[in-house]
PyMOL commands that place a pseudoatom at each C-alpha (Angstrom):
pseudoatom trace, name=CA, resn=MET, resi=1, chain=A, elem=C, hetatm=0, pos=[-3.563, 16.608, 30.682]
pseudoatom trace, name=CA, resn=SER, resi=2, chain=A, elem=C, hetatm=0, pos=[-2.715, 16.034, 27.040]
pseudoatom trace, name=CA, resn=ILE, resi=3, chain=A, elem=C, hetatm=0, pos=[0.311, 14.076, 25.746]
pseudoatom trace, name=CA, resn=ALA, resi=4, chain=A, elem=C, hetatm=0, pos=[0.509, 16.231, 22.701]
pseudoatom trace, name=CA, resn=VAL, resi=5, chain=A, elem=C, hetatm=0, pos=[4.062, 17.431, 21.956]
pseudoatom trace, name=CA, resn=SER, resi=6, chain=A, elem=C, hetatm=0, pos=[5.895, 18.921, 19.054]
pseudoatom trace, name=CA, resn=ALA, resi=7, chain=A, elem=C, hetatm=0, pos=[9.631, 19.295, 18.803]
pseudoatom trace, name=CA, resn=VAL, resi=8, chain=A, elem=C, hetatm=0, pos=[12.482, 19.811, 16.359]
pseudoatom trace, name=CA, resn=VAL, resi=9, chain=A, elem=C, hetatm=0, pos=[15.092, 17.074, 16.940]
pseudoatom trace, name=CA, resn=ARG, resi=10, chain=A, elem=C, hetatm=0, pos=[18.485, 18.223, 15.809]
pseudoatom trace, name=CA, resn=PRO, resi=11, chain=A, elem=C, hetatm=0, pos=[21.351, 15.834, 15.163]
pseudoatom trace, name=CA, resn=SER, resi=12, chain=A, elem=C, hetatm=0, pos=[23.239, 14.938, 18.352]
pseudoatom trace, name=CA, resn=ARG, resi=13, chain=A, elem=C, hetatm=0, pos=[26.729, 16.397, 18.726]
pseudoatom trace, name=CA, resn=SER, resi=14, chain=A, elem=C, hetatm=0, pos=[27.630, 13.767, 21.334]
pseudoatom trace, name=CA, resn=LEU, resi=15, chain=A, elem=C, hetatm=0, pos=[26.611, 10.875, 18.993]
pseudoatom trace, name=CA, resn=ARG, resi=16, chain=A, elem=C, hetatm=0, pos=[28.674, 12.490, 16.260]
pseudoatom trace, name=CA, resn=ALA, resi=17, chain=A, elem=C, hetatm=0, pos=[31.694, 12.738, 18.596]
pseudoatom trace, name=CA, resn=MET, resi=18, chain=A, elem=C, hetatm=0, pos=[31.291, 9.029, 19.535]
pseudoatom trace, name=CA, resn=LEU, resi=19, chain=A, elem=C, hetatm=0, pos=[31.048, 8.005, 15.856]
pseudoatom trace, name=CA, resn=GLY, resi=20, chain=A, elem=C, hetatm=0, pos=[34.168, 10.224, 15.094]
pseudoatom trace, name=CA, resn=THR, resi=21, chain=A, elem=C, hetatm=0, pos=[36.107, 8.549, 17.827]
pseudoatom trace, name=CA, resn=MET, resi=22, chain=A, elem=C, hetatm=0, pos=[35.072, 5.047, 16.626]
pseudoatom trace, name=CA, resn=SER, resi=23, chain=A, elem=C, hetatm=0, pos=[36.031, 5.950, 13.069]
pseudoatom trace, name=CA, resn=ALA, resi=24, chain=A, elem=C, hetatm=0, pos=[39.446, 7.310, 14.166]
pseudoatom trace, name=CA, resn=ALA, resi=25, chain=A, elem=C, hetatm=0, pos=[39.991, 4.101, 16.158]
pseudoatom trace, name=CA, resn=GLY, resi=26, chain=A, elem=C, hetatm=0, pos=[39.163, 2.016, 13.049]
pseudoatom trace, name=CA, resn=ILE, resi=27, chain=A, elem=C, hetatm=0, pos=[41.624, 4.125, 11.011]
pseudoatom trace, name=CA, resn=LEU, resi=28, chain=A, elem=C, hetatm=0, pos=[44.316, 3.608, 13.609]
pseudoatom trace, name=CA, resn=ILE, resi=29, chain=A, elem=C, hetatm=0, pos=[43.653, -0.174, 13.744]
pseudoatom trace, name=CA, resn=GLY, resi=30, chain=A, elem=C, hetatm=0, pos=[43.778, -0.279, 9.873]
pseudoatom trace, name=CA, resn=ALA, resi=31, chain=A, elem=C, hetatm=0, pos=[47.075, 1.606, 9.882]
pseudoatom trace, name=CA, resn=ALA, resi=32, chain=A, elem=C, hetatm=0, pos=[48.439, -0.702, 12.551]
pseudoatom trace, name=CA, resn=MET, resi=33, chain=A, elem=C, hetatm=0, pos=[47.455, -3.797, 10.544]
pseudoatom trace, name=CA, resn=GLY, resi=34, chain=A, elem=C, hetatm=0, pos=[48.956, -2.299, 7.372]
pseudoatom trace, name=CA, resn=ALA, resi=35, chain=A, elem=C, hetatm=0, pos=[52.212, -1.558, 9.212]
pseudoatom trace, name=CA, resn=GLY, resi=36, chain=A, elem=C, hetatm=0, pos=[52.314, -5.177, 10.498]
pseudoatom trace, name=CA, resn=TRP, resi=37, chain=A, elem=C, hetatm=0, pos=[52.009, -4.278, 14.141]
pseudoatom trace, name=CA, resn=ILE, resi=38, chain=A, elem=C, hetatm=0, pos=[48.783, -6.329, 14.539]
pseudoatom trace, name=CA, resn=GLY, resi=39, chain=A, elem=C, hetatm=0, pos=[48.447, -9.914, 13.472]
pseudoatom trace, name=CA, resn=ASP, resi=40, chain=A, elem=C, hetatm=0, pos=[50.696, -12.330, 11.723]
pseudoatom trace, name=CA, resn=LEU, resi=41, chain=A, elem=C, hetatm=0, pos=[49.345, -12.139, 8.136]
pseudoatom trace, name=CA, resn=SER, resi=42, chain=A, elem=C, hetatm=0, pos=[50.871, -12.271, 4.689]
pseudoatom trace, name=CA, resn=THR, resi=43, chain=A, elem=C, hetatm=0, pos=[51.657, -8.906, 3.039]
pseudoatom trace, name=CA, resn=ILE, resi=44, chain=A, elem=C, hetatm=0, pos=[48.656, -9.061, 0.675]
pseudoatom trace, name=CA, resn=ALA, resi=45, chain=A, elem=C, hetatm=0, pos=[46.211, -10.122, 3.352]
pseudoatom trace, name=CA, resn=ARG, resi=46, chain=A, elem=C, hetatm=0, pos=[47.532, -7.417, 5.726]
pseudoatom trace, name=CA, resn=PHE, resi=47, chain=A, elem=C, hetatm=0, pos=[47.209, -4.773, 2.954]
pseudoatom trace, name=CA, resn=VAL, resi=48, chain=A, elem=C, hetatm=0, pos=[43.668, -5.826, 2.044]
pseudoatom trace, name=CA, resn=MET, resi=49, chain=A, elem=C, hetatm=0, pos=[42.552, -5.889, 5.675]
pseudoatom trace, name=CA, resn=ALA, resi=50, chain=A, elem=C, hetatm=0, pos=[44.081, -2.479, 6.341]
pseudoatom trace, name=CA, resn=VAL, resi=51, chain=A, elem=C, hetatm=0, pos=[42.491, -0.865, 3.250]
pseudoatom trace, name=CA, resn=LEU, resi=52, chain=A, elem=C, hetatm=0, pos=[39.096, -2.394, 4.021]
pseudoatom trace, name=CA, resn=THR, resi=53, chain=A, elem=C, hetatm=0, pos=[39.174, -1.290, 7.722]
pseudoatom trace, name=CA, resn=ILE, resi=54, chain=A, elem=C, hetatm=0, pos=[40.182, 2.258, 6.770]
pseudoatom trace, name=CA, resn=PHE, resi=55, chain=A, elem=C, hetatm=0, pos=[37.612, 2.427, 3.968]
pseudoatom trace, name=CA, resn=LEU, resi=56, chain=A, elem=C, hetatm=0, pos=[34.791, 1.244, 6.258]
pseudoatom trace, name=CA, resn=SER, resi=57, chain=A, elem=C, hetatm=0, pos=[35.778, 3.756, 8.905]
pseudoatom trace, name=CA, resn=PHE, resi=58, chain=A, elem=C, hetatm=0, pos=[35.685, 6.660, 6.483]
pseudoatom trace, name=CA, resn=PHE, resi=59, chain=A, elem=C, hetatm=0, pos=[32.413, 5.368, 4.955]
pseudoatom trace, name=CA, resn=GLY, resi=60, chain=A, elem=C, hetatm=0, pos=[30.706, 5.076, 8.372]
pseudoatom trace, name=CA, resn=PHE, resi=61, chain=A, elem=C, hetatm=0, pos=[31.559, 8.641, 9.275]
pseudoatom trace, name=CA, resn=TYR, resi=62, chain=A, elem=C, hetatm=0, pos=[30.598, 9.964, 5.829]
pseudoatom trace, name=CA, resn=HIS, resi=63, chain=A, elem=C, hetatm=0, pos=[27.336, 8.095, 5.781]
pseudoatom trace, name=CA, resn=ASP, resi=64, chain=A, elem=C, hetatm=0, pos=[26.410, 9.598, 9.150]
pseudoatom trace, name=CA, resn=ALA, resi=65, chain=A, elem=C, hetatm=0, pos=[27.310, 13.068, 7.986]
pseudoatom trace, name=CA, resn=GLN, resi=66, chain=A, elem=C, hetatm=0, pos=[24.990, 12.672, 4.987]
pseudoatom trace, name=CA, resn=GLN, resi=67, chain=A, elem=C, hetatm=0, pos=[22.063, 11.427, 7.145]
pseudoatom trace, name=CA, resn=ARG, resi=68, chain=A, elem=C, hetatm=0, pos=[22.263, 14.286, 9.721]
pseudoatom trace, name=CA, resn=LYS, resi=69, chain=A, elem=C, hetatm=0, pos=[19.140, 16.381, 9.198]
pseudoatom trace, name=CA, resn=PRO, resi=70, chain=A, elem=C, hetatm=0, pos=[16.860, 18.050, 11.733]
pseudoatom trace, name=CA, resn=ILE, resi=71, chain=A, elem=C, hetatm=0, pos=[13.510, 16.271, 12.048]
pseudoatom trace, name=CA, resn=HIS, resi=72, chain=A, elem=C, hetatm=0, pos=[10.249, 17.688, 13.334]
pseudoatom trace, name=CA, resn=ILE, resi=73, chain=A, elem=C, hetatm=0, pos=[8.327, 15.139, 15.405]
pseudoatom trace, name=CA, resn=ASP, resi=74, chain=A, elem=C, hetatm=0, pos=[4.792, 15.758, 16.311]
pseudoatom trace, name=CA, resn=ILE, resi=75, chain=A, elem=C, hetatm=0, pos=[2.762, 13.563, 18.634]
pseudoatom trace, name=CA, resn=THR, resi=76, chain=A, elem=C, hetatm=0, pos=[-0.901, 14.401, 18.778]
pseudoatom trace, name=CA, resn=GLY, resi=77, chain=A, elem=C, hetatm=0, pos=[-3.213, 14.069, 21.801]
pseudoatom trace, name=CA, resn=THR, resi=78, chain=A, elem=C, hetatm=0, pos=[-4.555, 10.732, 20.389]
pseudoatom trace, name=CA, resn=GLY, resi=79, chain=A, elem=C, hetatm=0, pos=[-1.026, 9.276, 19.982]
pseudoatom trace, name=CA, resn=GLN, resi=80, chain=A, elem=C, hetatm=0, pos=[-0.515, 9.772, 16.255]
pseudoatom trace, name=CA, resn=LEU, resi=81, chain=A, elem=C, hetatm=0, pos=[3.126, 10.393, 15.368]
pseudoatom trace, name=CA, resn=ARG, resi=82, chain=A, elem=C, hetatm=0, pos=[4.066, 12.502, 12.439]
pseudoatom trace, name=CA, resn=LEU, resi=83, chain=A, elem=C, hetatm=0, pos=[7.619, 13.156, 11.131]
pseudoatom trace, name=CA, resn=ALA, resi=84, chain=A, elem=C, hetatm=0, pos=[8.889, 15.764, 8.737]
pseudoatom trace, name=CA, resn=GLU, resi=85, chain=A, elem=C, hetatm=0, pos=[12.389, 16.860, 7.698]
pseudoatom trace, name=CA, resn=VAL, resi=86, chain=A, elem=C, hetatm=0, pos=[13.125, 20.408, 8.568]
pseudoatom trace, name=CA, resn=ASN, resi=87, chain=A, elem=C, hetatm=0, pos=[14.499, 22.678, 5.890]
pseudoatom trace, name=CA, resn=ALA, resi=88, chain=A, elem=C, hetatm=0, pos=[17.553, 24.254, 7.434]
pseudoatom trace, name=CA, resn=GLU, resi=89, chain=A, elem=C, hetatm=0, pos=[17.490, 27.251, 5.056]
pseudoatom trace, name=CA, resn=ARG, resi=90, chain=A, elem=C, hetatm=0, pos=[13.797, 28.036, 5.635]
pseudoatom trace, name=CA, resn=PRO, resi=91, chain=A, elem=C, hetatm=0, pos=[12.643, 26.830, 9.010]
pseudoatom trace, name=CA, resn=CYS, resi=92, chain=A, elem=C, hetatm=0, pos=[8.970, 27.107, 9.644]
pseudoatom trace, name=CA, resn=ALA, resi=93, chain=A, elem=C, hetatm=0, pos=[8.113, 30.069, 11.910]
pseudoatom trace, name=CA, resn=GLU, resi=94, chain=A, elem=C, hetatm=0, pos=[4.329, 29.500, 11.977]
pseudoatom trace, name=CA, resn=THR, resi=95, chain=A, elem=C, hetatm=0, pos=[3.045, 28.079, 15.205]
pseudoatom trace, name=CA, resn=ASP, resi=96, chain=A, elem=C, hetatm=0, pos=[0.642, 25.486, 13.693]
pseudoatom trace, name=CA, resn=TRP, resi=97, chain=A, elem=C, hetatm=0, pos=[3.519, 23.883, 11.736]
pseudoatom trace, name=CA, resn=PRO, resi=98, chain=A, elem=C, hetatm=0, pos=[1.850, 23.638, 8.263]
pseudoatom trace, name=CA, resn=HIS, resi=99, chain=A, elem=C, hetatm=0, pos=[4.848, 21.760, 6.776]
pseudoatom trace, name=CA, resn=LEU, resi=100, chain=A, elem=C, hetatm=0, pos=[3.950, 18.759, 8.949]
pseudoatom trace, name=CA, resn=ARG, resi=101, chain=A, elem=C, hetatm=0, pos=[0.494, 18.414, 7.259]
pseudoatom trace, name=CA, resn=LYS, resi=102, chain=A, elem=C, hetatm=0, pos=[2.006, 18.911, 3.785]
pseudoatom trace, name=CA, resn=ASN, resi=103, chain=A, elem=C, hetatm=0, pos=[5.352, 17.114, 3.934]
pseudoatom trace, name=CA, resn=GLY, resi=104, chain=A, elem=C, hetatm=0, pos=[5.107, 14.990, 7.088]
pseudoatom trace, name=CA, resn=GLU, resi=105, chain=A, elem=C, hetatm=0, pos=[4.444, 11.241, 7.207]
pseudoatom trace, name=CA, resn=VAL, resi=106, chain=A, elem=C, hetatm=0, pos=[2.457, 9.357, 9.748]
pseudoatom trace, name=CA, resn=VAL, resi=107, chain=A, elem=C, hetatm=0, pos=[4.435, 6.677, 11.582]
pseudoatom trace, name=CA, resn=HIS, resi=108, chain=A, elem=C, hetatm=0, pos=[3.844, 4.107, 14.237]
pseudoatom trace, name=CA, resn=LEU, resi=109, chain=A, elem=C, hetatm=0, pos=[6.197, 3.101, 17.045]
pseudoatom trace, name=CA, resn=LEU, resi=110, chain=A, elem=C, hetatm=0, pos=[7.410, -0.490, 16.770]
pseudoatom trace, name=CA, resn=ARG, resi=111, chain=A, elem=C, hetatm=0, pos=[8.163, -2.900, 19.583]
pseudoatom trace, name=CA, resn=GLY, resi=112, chain=A, elem=C, hetatm=0, pos=[11.952, -2.469, 19.434]
pseudoatom trace, name=CA, resn=THR, resi=113, chain=A, elem=C, hetatm=0, pos=[11.619, 1.128, 20.570]
pseudoatom trace, name=CA, resn=THR, resi=114, chain=A, elem=C, hetatm=0, pos=[13.929, 1.854, 23.572]
pseudoatom trace, name=CA, resn=LEU, resi=115, chain=A, elem=C, hetatm=0, pos=[12.961, 4.571, 26.037]
pseudoatom trace, name=CA, resn=TRP, resi=116, chain=A, elem=C, hetatm=0, pos=[15.688, 5.149, 28.551]
pseudoatom trace, name=CA, resn=PRO, resi=117, chain=A, elem=C, hetatm=0, pos=[16.175, 8.281, 30.781]
pseudoatom trace, name=CA, resn=CYS, resi=118, chain=A, elem=C, hetatm=0, pos=[19.047, 9.554, 28.549]
pseudoatom trace, name=CA, resn=LEU, resi=119, chain=A, elem=C, hetatm=0, pos=[18.195, 7.966, 25.216]
pseudoatom trace, name=CA, resn=LEU, resi=120, chain=A, elem=C, hetatm=0, pos=[15.086, 7.628, 23.123]
pseudoatom trace, name=CA, resn=LEU, resi=121, chain=A, elem=C, hetatm=0, pos=[15.763, 5.133, 20.327]
pseudoatom trace, name=CA, resn=LEU, resi=122, chain=A, elem=C, hetatm=0, pos=[12.530, 5.208, 18.285]
pseudoatom trace, name=CA, resn=HIS, resi=123, chain=A, elem=C, hetatm=0, pos=[11.894, 2.427, 15.779]
pseudoatom trace, name=CA, resn=VAL, resi=124, chain=A, elem=C, hetatm=0, pos=[9.098, 3.654, 13.541]
pseudoatom trace, name=CA, resn=GLN, resi=125, chain=A, elem=C, hetatm=0, pos=[7.266, 2.377, 10.546]
pseudoatom trace, name=CA, resn=ASN, resi=126, chain=A, elem=C, hetatm=0, pos=[5.352, 4.540, 7.992]
pseudoatom trace, name=CA, resn=GLU, resi=127, chain=A, elem=C, hetatm=0, pos=[2.163, 3.501, 6.271]
pseudoatom trace, name=CA, resn=ASP, resi=128, chain=A, elem=C, hetatm=0, pos=[4.092, 2.105, 3.321]
pseudoatom trace, name=CA, resn=GLY, resi=129, chain=A, elem=C, hetatm=0, pos=[5.958, -0.321, 5.584]
pseudoatom trace, name=CA, resn=VAL, resi=130, chain=A, elem=C, hetatm=0, pos=[9.269, 1.483, 5.509]
pseudoatom trace, name=CA, resn=LYS, resi=131, chain=A, elem=C, hetatm=0, pos=[11.113, 1.240, 8.854]
pseudoatom trace, name=CA, resn=ARG, resi=132, chain=A, elem=C, hetatm=0, pos=[13.402, 3.857, 10.343]
pseudoatom trace, name=CA, resn=SER, resi=133, chain=A, elem=C, hetatm=0, pos=[15.271, 4.404, 13.585]
pseudoatom trace, name=CA, resn=LEU, resi=134, chain=A, elem=C, hetatm=0, pos=[15.630, 7.721, 15.338]
pseudoatom trace, name=CA, resn=ALA, resi=135, chain=A, elem=C, hetatm=0, pos=[18.169, 8.283, 18.093]
pseudoatom trace, name=CA, resn=ILE, resi=136, chain=A, elem=C, hetatm=0, pos=[17.168, 11.191, 20.398]
pseudoatom trace, name=CA, resn=LEU, resi=137, chain=A, elem=C, hetatm=0, pos=[19.681, 12.142, 22.990]
pseudoatom trace, name=CA, resn=PRO, resi=138, chain=A, elem=C, hetatm=0, pos=[19.261, 15.000, 25.551]
pseudoatom trace, name=CA, resn=ASP, resi=139, chain=A, elem=C, hetatm=0, pos=[21.470, 17.272, 23.412]
pseudoatom trace, name=CA, resn=CYS, resi=140, chain=A, elem=C, hetatm=0, pos=[19.097, 16.967, 20.405]
pseudoatom trace, name=CA, resn=VAL, resi=141, chain=A, elem=C, hetatm=0, pos=[16.257, 18.914, 22.039]
pseudoatom trace, name=CA, resn=SER, resi=142, chain=A, elem=C, hetatm=0, pos=[15.692, 21.125, 25.091]
pseudoatom trace, name=CA, resn=LYS, resi=143, chain=A, elem=C, hetatm=0, pos=[15.391, 19.486, 28.471]
pseudoatom trace, name=CA, resn=ASP, resi=144, chain=A, elem=C, hetatm=0, pos=[11.628, 20.068, 28.647]
pseudoatom trace, name=CA, resn=SER, resi=145, chain=A, elem=C, hetatm=0, pos=[11.127, 18.748, 25.154]
pseudoatom trace, name=CA, resn=PHE, resi=146, chain=A, elem=C, hetatm=0, pos=[13.086, 15.617, 25.843]
pseudoatom trace, name=CA, resn=ARG, resi=147, chain=A, elem=C, hetatm=0, pos=[10.952, 14.889, 28.932]
pseudoatom trace, name=CA, resn=ALA, resi=148, chain=A, elem=C, hetatm=0, pos=[7.727, 15.614, 27.078]
pseudoatom trace, name=CA, resn=LEU, resi=149, chain=A, elem=C, hetatm=0, pos=[8.820, 13.327, 24.164]
pseudoatom trace, name=CA, resn=SER, resi=150, chain=A, elem=C, hetatm=0, pos=[9.770, 10.610, 26.640]
pseudoatom trace, name=CA, resn=VAL, resi=151, chain=A, elem=C, hetatm=0, pos=[6.405, 10.757, 28.423]
pseudoatom trace, name=CA, resn=ALA, resi=152, chain=A, elem=C, hetatm=0, pos=[4.445, 10.894, 25.190]
pseudoatom trace, name=CA, resn=CYS, resi=153, chain=A, elem=C, hetatm=0, pos=[6.323, 7.969, 23.642]
pseudoatom trace, name=CA, resn=ARG, resi=154, chain=A, elem=C, hetatm=0, pos=[5.786, 5.939, 26.822]
pseudoatom trace, name=CA, resn=TRP, resi=155, chain=A, elem=C, hetatm=0, pos=[2.062, 6.647, 26.627]
pseudoatom trace, name=CA, resn=VAL, resi=156, chain=A, elem=C, hetatm=0, pos=[1.889, 5.677, 22.941]
pseudoatom trace, name=CA, resn=MET, resi=157, chain=A, elem=C, hetatm=0, pos=[3.807, 2.442, 23.661]
pseudoatom trace, name=CA, resn=GLY, resi=158, chain=A, elem=C, hetatm=0, pos=[1.482, 1.694, 26.514]
pseudoatom trace, name=CA, resn=GLN, resi=159, chain=A, elem=C, hetatm=0, pos=[-1.503, 1.785, 24.204]
pseudoatom trace, name=CA, resn=GLY, resi=160, chain=A, elem=C, hetatm=0, pos=[-0.200, -1.287, 22.423]
pseudoatom trace, name=CA, resn=THR, resi=161, chain=A, elem=C, hetatm=0, pos=[-1.233, -0.287, 18.939]
pseudoatom trace, name=CA, resn=GLN, resi=162, chain=A, elem=C, hetatm=0, pos=[0.540, -1.932, 16.002]
pseudoatom trace, name=CA, resn=PRO, resi=163, chain=A, elem=C, hetatm=0, pos=[0.561, -0.691, 12.436]
pseudoatom trace, name=CA, resn=LYS, resi=164, chain=A, elem=C, hetatm=0, pos=[-1.756, -2.621, 10.159]
pseudoatom trace, name=CA, resn=ASN, resi=165, chain=A, elem=C, hetatm=0, pos=[0.978, -3.869, 7.871]
pseudoatom trace, name=CA, resn=SER, resi=166, chain=A, elem=C, hetatm=0, pos=[3.656, -4.688, 10.416]
pseudoatom trace, name=CA, resn=ARG, resi=167, chain=A, elem=C, hetatm=0, pos=[5.226, -8.069, 9.912]
pseudoatom trace, name=CA, resn=LYS, resi=168, chain=A, elem=C, hetatm=0, pos=[5.652, -10.354, 12.859]
pseudoatom trace, name=CA, resn=CYS, resi=169, chain=A, elem=C, hetatm=0, pos=[8.525, -12.769, 12.931]
pseudoatom trace, name=CA, resn=SER, resi=170, chain=A, elem=C, hetatm=0, pos=[7.443, -16.389, 12.806]
pseudoatom trace, name=CA, resn=LYS, resi=171, chain=A, elem=C, hetatm=0, pos=[9.642, -19.327, 13.678]
for i in range(1, 171): cmd.bond("trace and resi %d" % i, "trace and resi %d" % (i + 1))
show_as sticks, trace
zoom trace
């Protein structure tokens, strides 16, 4: 049995809904601070805190909206991970996924990776040392693809391989 799996991971709608709810709560808290319903602050401090809270809430939601792109993840039978952004206008219809070889980057799973039954939080690092986190929820891929990704990632993590240029924390 091979662990090879290939899947297109679409942005999670449930994660977007949770972020939208948190942003709305931040806006309401900012408005409540600005109106003086929360805290016993001076007018200037209350205004600054309200504006800052509302700005950060909008920024968090906007930043998430800009980062939401489908990603193609490919795990080979030997455990090599390759990521490539999917072009929404021209998705690849070829079965051997040539865009992964041309535009994809090889990444390694890091120790902080979390593999739960309903969440895969992949911390990866490319060959240049750039780290990235990918949240994969069950609504991002099909049920079979989620299971296959989970099994493949567990197998890769079990191999215990570290990227050559990963930095370990020293105390």
